[in-house]
C-alpha positions in Angstrom: -4.7 -25.3 -31.1 -7.0 -22.3 -31.1 -5.6 -18.8 -31.6 -8.2 -17.4 -29.1 -6.5 -15.3 -26.5 -5.0 -17.3 -23.6 -6.3 -16.4 -20.2 -3.9 -15.6 -17.3 -5.2 -15.1 -13.8 -3.1 -12.7 -11.7 -3.5 -12.4 -7.9 -2.0 -9.7 -5.7 -3.5 -7.4 -3.1 -1.2 -4.6 -4.4 -2.4 -2.9 -7.5 1.1 -1.7 -8.4 2.3 -5.3 -8.5 -0.6 -6.3 -10.7 0.1 -3.3 -13.0 3.9 -4.2 -13.2 3.1 -7.8 -14.1 0.4 -6.8 -16.6 2.7 -4.3 -18.3 5.6 -6.7 -18.3 3.6 -9.5 -20.0 2.0 -7.2 -22.6 -0.4 -8.6 -25.1 1.8 -11.5 -26.3 4.5 -13.4 -24.3 5.9 -15.2 -27.3 5.6 -15.0 -31.1 4.5 -18.6 -31.3 1.6 -18.2 -28.9 -1.7 -16.4 -29.2 -2.3 -13.1 -27.4 -3.0 -13.2 -23.7 -5.7 -11.7 -21.5 -4.8 -11.0 -17.9 -7.6 -11.1 -15.4 -6.8 -9.5 -12.0 -8.0 -10.3 -8.5 -7.0 -8.7 -5.3 -8.2 -11.0 -2.6 -8.1 -14.7 -1.8 -11.9 -14.9 -1.8 -12.1 -13.3 -5.3 -9.4 -15.7 -6.5 -11.3 -18.8 -5.3 -14.6 -17.5 -6.5 -13.1 -17.0 -9.9 -11.7 -20.5 -10.0 -15.0 -21.9 -8.7 -16.7 -20.2 -11.7 -15.0 -22.7 -13.9 -13.1 -20.4 -16.2 -10.2 -21.9 -18.0 -6.9 -20.2 -17.2 -3.6 -21.2 -18.8 -1.5 -19.9 -15.9 -2.1 -18.5 -12.4 0.3 -15.9 -11.3 0.3 -15.4 -7.5 2.1 -12.8 -5.4 4.0 -14.5 -2.7 3.9 -11.4 -0.6 0.2 -10.7 -0.8 -1.5 -9.7 2.5 -3.2 -11.1 4.5 -3.2 -14.3 2.4 0.1 -14.9 0.7 0.5 -16.7 -2.6 2.4 -19.6 -1.2 -0.4 -20.8 1.0 -3.0 -20.1 -1.7 -1.0 -22.0 -4.2 -0.8 -25.0 -1.9 -4.6 -24.7 -1.3 -5.3 -24.6 -5.0 -3.2 -27.7 -5.7 -5.0 -29.5 -2.9 -8.5 -28.5 -3.8 -8.6 -28.1 -7.6 -7.7 -31.4 -9.4 -7.0 -29.8 -12.8 -5.6 -26.5 -11.7 -3.6 -24.4 -14.1 0.1 -24.2 -13.6 1.1 -21.7 -10.9 3.9 -19.2 -11.1 4.8 -17.5 -7.8 6.3 -14.1 -7.5 9.0 -14.1 -4.8 11.2 -11.3 -3.4 13.7 -13.5 -1.6 15.7 -16.4 -2.9 15.3 -18.0 0.5 11.6 -18.5 -0.3 12.4 -21.1 -3.0 11.8 -23.9 -0.5 8.4 -22.5 0.4 7.5 -22.3 -3.3 8.5 -26.0 -3.6 6.2 -26.8 -0.7 3.4 -24.9 -2.4 3.7 -27.1 -5.5 4.0 -24.1 -7.8 5.4 -25.1 -11.2 7.5 -21.9 -11.5 9.0 -19.1 -9.5 9.8 -15.6 -10.8 11.7 -12.9 -9.0 10.0 -9.7 -7.8 10.5 -6.9 -8.8 9.6 -8.5 -12.1 12.3 -9.2 -14.7 11.1 -8.0 -18.1 12.8 -10.9 -19.8 12.3 -13.8 -17.3 8.6 -13.3 -16.5 7.3 -13.5 -20.1 9.6 -16.4 -20.8 8.4 -18.4 -17.8 4.7 -17.6 -18.6 5.2 -18.7 -22.2 6.9 -21.9 -21.1 4.0 -22.7 -18.8 1.5 -22.0 -21.6 3.4 -24.2 -24.1 3.6 -27.0 -21.6 -0.2 -26.8 -20.9 -0.9 -26.8 -24.7 1.3 -29.8 -25.3 -0.3 -31.7 -22.4 -3.8 -30.9 -23.8 -2.7 -32.3 -27.2 -1.5 -35.6 -25.6 
């Protein structure tokens, strides 16, 4: 596999959420993986335009509490409309939202506020799974 940086797309309407996620992930989520590049979008329209542009992202991180379009509905839309979508990690503030994350077909859920250990581990696991699938 290439050691080119791995691209992660982060969606939240809240710049402080985007900043927290970006700072928590840093430049490398695991020692066995290449560096990551985090690309940020703040609106559903920008997210969909970015996906339509055909860029390859290893992981999509969506804010479940984004307004006016939350990450749950957008995750569901992406899974319905993009056949080869990158795995999705949803940021959720309430455990009770786990069922909604399941409906959205997200591959992973992370708590918000972000956990500095859990979030990078989950992103690394999603990247590894995607790389293993690409090899198969």
